Structures are given as structure tokens and as C-alpha cells.
C-alpha distance (Angstrom), angle and dihedral (degrees) to the residues before:
residue distance angle dihedral
M1 . . .
A2 3.83 . .
P3 3.86 103.1 .
P4 3.86 96.4 74.8
L5 3.80 89.3 51.7
I6 3.81 92.6 47.3
A7 3.80 90.3 51.0
R8 3.82 88.3 56.9
R9 3.79 97.6 38.5
A10 3.82 95.1 118.0
G11 3.81 90.9 56.9
F12 3.79 90.8 43.4
S13 3.80 91.6 53.4
R14 3.82 93.2 47.3
A15 3.80 92.6 50.8
L16 3.80 93.0 45.7
L17 3.82 95.5 48.2
A18 3.81 93.9 44.0
W19 3.80 89.0 55.0
Y20 3.81 93.2 44.8
R21 3.79 94.3 52.5
V22 3.79 89.9 56.2
H23 3.80 102.5 35.3
A24 3.82 106.3 30.8
R25 3.79 111.7 127.6
P26 3.83 112.8 -111.7
L27 3.79 94.9 -113.7
P28 3.82 118.2 173.6
W29 3.81 96.1 -117.3
R30 3.82 87.8 54.8
Q31 3.80 97.2 44.0
A32 3.81 94.2 48.8
P33 3.81 103.1 21.4
S34 3.79 120.8 -167.2
L35 3.77 135.3 148.2
Y36 3.81 90.8 -110.1
S37 3.81 96.2 50.3
T38 3.81 89.7 46.2
V39 3.80 92.1 52.0
V40 3.81 95.0 46.0
S41 3.80 93.2 45.8
E42 3.81 92.7 48.2
F43 3.80 91.1 52.2
M44 3.81 91.9 47.7
L45 3.80 92.5 47.1
Q46 3.80 92.4 57.3
Q47 3.82 103.5 108.2
T48 3.84 91.7 -11.6
Q49 3.82 134.0 96.5
V50 3.79 122.4 -117.9
K51 3.82 94.8 -117.4
T52 3.80 90.0 55.9
V53 3.81 93.7 46.9
L54 3.82 98.6 50.8
P55 3.83 100.1 78.2
Y56 3.80 91.5 40.5
L57 3.80 91.9 51.5
A58 3.81 92.7 48.9
R59 3.80 91.5 51.4
W60 3.80 92.4 43.9
L61 3.82 94.7 51.4
A62 3.80 91.1 47.0
E63 3.82 91.5 52.5
L64 3.82 100.1 34.0
P65 3.83 107.2 24.2
D66 3.82 100.0 173.7
F67 3.80 145.7 11.6
A68 3.81 92.4 -88.1
A69 3.81 93.0 54.4
L70 3.79 92.0 47.2
A71 3.81 92.3 46.5
A72 3.81 90.5 53.2
A73 3.82 95.4 46.6
S74 3.79 120.9 104.3
P75 3.82 118.6 -110.3
A76 3.80 88.8 -117.1
R77 3.80 92.2 55.9
V78 3.81 91.8 47.9
L79 3.82 92.1 50.9
K80 3.80 92.0 45.8
L81 3.83 91.1 54.7
W82 3.82 89.2 47.8
E83 3.82 94.0 47.2
G84 3.80 110.8 132.9
L85 3.82 97.6 19.6
G86 3.80 92.7 91.9
Y87 3.81 128.8 -152.0
Y88 3.80 88.8 79.0
S89 3.78 94.4 -171.7
R90 3.81 84.5 79.1
A91 3.80 90.5 63.5
R92 3.79 93.0 47.6
N93 3.81 91.5 47.1
L94 3.81 91.2 48.4
H95 3.81 90.1 50.8
Q96 3.81 91.8 51.0
L97 3.81 91.0 45.6
A98 3.82 91.3 53.6
Q99 3.80 91.0 50.8
L100 3.81 90.5 52.1
I101 3.81 94.1 46.7
A102 3.80 92.8 45.6
A103 3.81 88.3 57.3
L104 3.83 93.8 52.3
P105 3.82 124.5 87.7
A106 3.82 88.1 -128.4
P107 3.82 135.6 -0.6
P108 3.81 117.0 -97.0
R109 3.80 115.5 -98.4
T110 3.81 105.6 -161.9
P111 3.83 130.5 76.8
E112 3.80 90.0 -125.8
A113 3.81 92.1 56.7
W114 3.81 93.0 46.1
R115 3.79 91.4 51.7
E116 3.81 87.5 63.5
L117 3.82 89.6 64.3
P118 3.85 124.6 88.9
G119 3.79 116.2 -83.1
V120 3.81 95.8 4.1
G121 3.80 116.4 127.1
P122 3.82 130.0 172.8
Y123 3.80 95.5 -78.4
T124 3.81 96.0 46.8
A125 3.81 92.3 45.0
A126 3.81 91.0 51.2
A127 3.80 93.1 46.5
I128 3.81 95.1 48.9
T129 3.79 97.6 44.8
S130 3.81 97.6 40.7
I131 3.81 92.6 48.6
A132 3.81 98.5 39.5
F133 3.81 101.5 33.0
G134 3.81 106.8 16.5
A135 3.80 92.0 -114.0
P136 3.83 113.3 172.8
A137 3.82 94.3 -117.4
A138 3.80 123.0 132.4
C139 3.81 120.3 -139.7
V140 3.78 116.0 -136.8
D141 3.81 116.0 -175.4
G142 3.80 131.8 142.7
N143 3.80 92.4 -74.2
V144 3.81 92.9 51.4
V145 3.81 91.9 45.3
R146 3.80 89.0 54.7
I147 3.81 92.7 49.8
L148 3.80 95.0 47.1
A149 3.81 93.5 45.1
R150 3.81 89.5 53.2
L151 3.79 95.7 42.7
T152 3.81 89.1 55.5
A153 3.84 98.6 29.9
D154 3.80 86.8 -130.6
A155 3.80 106.1 -177.9
S156 3.81 95.6 -174.3
P157 3.81 112.8 135.4
F158 3.81 115.8 -121.0
R159 3.77 130.6 -164.8
D160 3.80 91.4 -138.0
S161 3.79 143.9 -27.7
A162 3.80 92.8 -83.2
S163 3.80 93.5 57.4
A164 3.82 90.0 45.6
A165 3.82 90.0 51.4
K166 3.81 90.5 58.8
V167 3.81 91.0 52.7
F168 3.81 94.5 47.2
A169 3.83 95.7 42.8
P170 3.85 94.6 91.0
L171 3.81 91.5 51.3
A172 3.80 91.2 47.9
A173 3.81 89.5 51.5
R174 3.81 92.3 50.6
L175 3.81 91.5 51.4
L176 3.81 92.7 50.4
P177 3.83 110.5 107.7
A178 3.80 120.8 -132.6
T179 3.80 90.9 -123.9
N180 3.81 125.6 56.3
P181 3.83 96.6 3.9
G182 3.81 89.6 165.4
D183 3.80 92.2 57.0
H184 3.81 90.1 47.1
N185 3.82 91.4 52.4
Q186 3.78 92.3 47.5
A187 3.80 90.5 46.8
M188 3.79 91.4 53.6
M189 3.80 91.2 49.3
E190 3.80 91.1 46.4
L191 3.80 91.6 49.7
G192 3.80 91.4 52.4
A193 3.79 92.9 45.9
T194 3.81 98.2 47.3
V195 3.82 110.5 20.2
C196 3.82 114.6 12.6
L197 3.78 91.3 56.8
R198 3.79 124.9 177.5
Q199 3.80 90.4 -117.8
N200 3.80 126.3 27.1
P201 3.82 96.1 5.1
L202 3.81 114.0 -156.3
C203 3.80 94.8 -120.5
P204 3.85 97.0 160.2
T205 3.82 90.6 60.7
C206 3.81 97.3 38.5
P207 3.83 111.6 122.6
V208 3.83 92.4 -146.2
R209 3.80 98.8 41.2
T210 3.83 92.3 119.9
F211 3.81 88.4 62.3
C212 3.82 95.1 49.5
A213 3.81 119.2 105.4
A214 3.82 92.9 -172.7
R215 3.81 91.3 55.9
R216 3.79 89.8 52.3
R217 3.80 89.0 51.0
G218 3.79 90.4 48.5
D219 3.81 95.4 -129.6
P220 3.83 109.3 92.8
E221 3.82 93.3 146.2
N222 3.81 88.9 65.6
Y223 3.81 90.0 71.4
P224 2.95 134.7 116.9
R225 3.79 100.4 26.1
L226 3.78 104.3 -143.2
A227 3.80 124.1 172.2
A228 3.79 114.0 -109.5
K229 3.79 114.2 -101.9
K230 3.79 116.0 -108.3
M231 3.80 107.4 -137.5
E232 3.79 120.6 -152.7
Q233 3.81 116.0 -145.5
V234 3.81 115.9 -130.6
A235 3.82 128.1 -179.2
V236 3.81 121.3 -157.4
T237 3.81 126.3 -173.8
R238 3.82 115.6 -154.5
V239 3.77 131.6 -174.5
W240 3.79 132.6 -132.4
C241 3.79 112.1 -153.7
E242 3.79 125.2 172.3
R243 3.79 127.5 -176.6
N244 3.79 130.1 170.1
G245 3.80 93.5 -16.7
A246 3.79 94.7 -47.4
L247 3.82 133.0 109.5
L248 3.79 124.3 -138.0
L249 3.81 112.2 -123.2
H250 3.78 136.7 171.6
L251 3.80 116.4 -123.3
S252 3.80 113.7 -156.8
A253 3.78 113.9 -132.5
K254 3.78 120.2 -104.7
G255 3.77 109.5 -95.0
A256 3.80 93.9 27.8
R257 3.79 111.9 147.9
R258 3.79 91.9 -121.6
F259 3.82 131.1 25.8
S260 3.81 94.1 5.4
G261 3.81 108.4 -176.5
M262 3.80 92.8 5.5
H263 3.81 132.7 121.4
E264 3.81 127.7 -131.8
L265 3.77 137.1 165.3
P266 3.83 104.3 -86.0
T267 3.76 123.8 -109.7
A268 3.78 119.0 -123.7
A269 3.80 90.3 -101.7
Q270 3.80 92.9 49.6
A271 3.80 89.6 51.8
G272 3.81 90.9 50.8
L273 3.81 91.8 -117.0
A274 3.79 130.5 132.2
E275 3.79 115.3 -109.4
D276 3.82 94.4 -124.5
E277 3.79 90.4 48.9
V278 3.80 91.4 55.8
V279 3.81 95.6 42.4
G280 3.80 88.3 55.4
G281 3.80 89.6 63.4
K282 3.79 124.6 87.7
L283 3.81 113.4 -69.8
L284 3.81 106.9 -125.6
A285 3.80 99.9 175.3
K286 3.78 142.1 -7.4
R287 3.79 118.3 -160.2
R288 3.80 136.3 175.9
R289 3.78 127.4 -153.8
G290 3.78 138.7 162.4
I291 3.80 124.3 -127.4
T292 3.81 116.3 -179.2
R293 3.84 103.9 -57.1
Y294 3.80 96.3 -12.3
Q295 3.81 127.9 95.0
I296 3.79 103.4 -159.8
T297 3.81 126.6 -162.6
E298 3.80 112.4 -165.6
S299 3.80 122.8 -168.1
I300 3.80 119.5 -165.7
H301 3.81 116.2 -156.8
R302 3.77 131.6 -177.5
A303 3.80 108.2 -112.9
P304 3.79 138.1 176.3
A305 3.79 117.7 -94.1
P306 3.81 114.8 -99.5
R307 3.77 113.5 -98.9
G308 3.76 123.5 -126.1
K309 3.79 121.6 -5.7
L310 3.80 114.5 9.7
P311 3.80 116.5 -113.0
A312 3.81 114.5 -106.3
G313 3.78 114.2 -73.2
L314 3.81 96.9 20.8
V315 3.80 119.5 119.8
W316 3.80 135.4 175.7
V317 3.82 110.9 -126.4
P318 3.82 118.4 -169.6
L319 3.80 110.7 -119.0
A320 3.80 88.6 -127.1
A321 3.82 89.9 57.4
L322 3.82 98.9 48.1
D323 3.81 92.3 105.1
T324 3.81 90.8 57.9
V325 3.81 95.7 60.0
T326 3.79 127.6 68.9
L327 3.79 114.4 -107.9
S328 3.79 124.4 178.6
G329 3.81 110.4 -102.9
P330 3.82 99.3 -106.1
H331 3.79 92.3 45.2
R332 3.81 91.4 50.6
R333 3.82 88.9 55.0
W334 3.80 93.5 45.3
V335 3.81 93.4 49.3
R336 3.78 91.6 49.9
E337 3.80 92.2 47.9
I338 3.80 93.8 49.3
L339 3.80 93.5 46.0
A340 3.81 90.1 48.8
H341 3.82 93.7 52.0
R342 3.79 105.0 33.8
């Protein structure tokens, strides 16, 4: 289904870019473009919506305005600024990347070189280099997959968005214009985020609707055909222990694969308590959240403070000092809610 679109790619690009130059959202990395703001925003936007990223990016740029400042920052400061965005490996990778770039005479300019840096995959490398350096690299994320699947009415079944991105990458590359590849990539992402929506796409206002095979068929929401995610149910029991104006928290060890250097409410096992002993305590909160393929139910129960020496990883944090430590986003919310209603 791609050849008719390729034959009209010049017209497609003109229509897309004309729309983008009028309707692009005034996002900070577009209004004051720089390599650093592009890199930070691309890392933050991995797995996170624009509206969530905006206040974090503003605070980050005010505190750490360039690669040198980020490279010199402590890991604790970096994690504290990232607190609440989730997927904290992104922050650690961004910190390592800044340290590597700060040590170079000049930043790399090609997608291949950027992919050698921590946390940079094909999409991020293409976004950074096309926007900052005009590199001829096409971005293919979930939004672009959706657009290309609808433009071509490709009914192929895909396991997930990542596998679909590999299939659509050659088509995305063929549609990429020789001039302004960064604007083209941003226009495609903007189209997917604001017009070619997953549900109820705004086809009547789409600037490239005359190129779209799915619109002509009248079934754009049928594309792309991605397999439904299979969610695994997980139950976690956590404890709430207070003593002398302090709260018991678990501090993940430095170098831990997840949550390194971060605090959370301890699980029963981490607190050295039996599950049935904890469940017998007062239930303070029960929350559900999804992380990748897991649907997690977390129950927080009041429990007695451990006796004697604290198990490894447990620390007492004064309630008045909770804002000075780094808590994972959900745990920060839960602690605030429980303290507000106790």
C-alpha cells in the first residue's frame, strides 16, 4: 500500500509542514531550541505525556541549565529533580550521558554516535540529531506508527508498537524530506499527538487526509493492529511505621537496577515482618497502578516498629524532613495522603 503514498511524498510533506508551522504547540524546546533542551525533553518524554513533562522541564532547566551543570550535579540532586516522573533509569542515563558529552571536545552529530550513549535508542537518536543537526534520520514512535498504518491502511498484525516501528521505519525514511528533516519529524509527532488520535481521530481537520487510505475506507481506528497487552496481577503489602516523629522508609542501595538511591514505604519482607502480621494492622490505603505489563495493587497497613537493629536498607526519616529526600512519585502521594488524613 506504500507506493501511491511515496509517489505523492512531496505533496504530503508540503501539506504536513504547512500545517505544522501554523498549528505547532508553543513548547519550550521549540521556542528556545538548543541541543541540551532537546536532549532533556526527549528523555523526559519517553513514556511520559507532554503536559506532565512541562513543569519538570522548566524546573530542570532552571536548576541544571546545560550539560556541564548536569554533569557536575550529584546523583541525589538529579533524582530529586526527576522525582515523580517515574522510570528513573532515564534520569541516571541522562546524567551519565551529560558526563560523557561534557568530556568531549564537541557533541556527536550522527544518530549512530548518539546510539552509543546511555539511554539513547533509535527513536531518541533520530529525534535529537534531526532536530539539532538536520541529520536525515526519521523518527518512528507510537504516534508515527499510527499515522503510517492509517495512511497505508496496513492491516498487518503486530505484537506491539516496537515491532510495528521496525516494519514502518523504511517507509518513514522514504517520506523524510531532504530539507528540514527535524521539522518533518516534529510535525509527524505533533500530528499523532493532536489530530491522528488513537481514538476518535480528527480526520476532517487533518492536513494530510487526502493521502490517507484508512480515511477513504472509513475505518481509521482499526489501524494499527496491535495485540492486546496481557497484564499480570501483582499484590504488594507495605507497612506504615512511625516512631518519635519519624517515618520508616526503605532506601534502595546505590547501583540497584530500579529505584537506586530512592526511598519507598517498606514491604512487609523488607521490614522483617510476617505478611499476616502486617495485614492484621489497620489498612491506611489501598492503591492500584500499572507499570509496563504489571497491574499492581498495593496495600499500606499500620504496623509496629521493628525491634532492635533495623534490617538492611531501612531508615528513619523525620516527618519534617520528608521533602528533602527522594521518594518515588506514587509513594510521595501516598505519604502525603496518609499524613493528611490520619
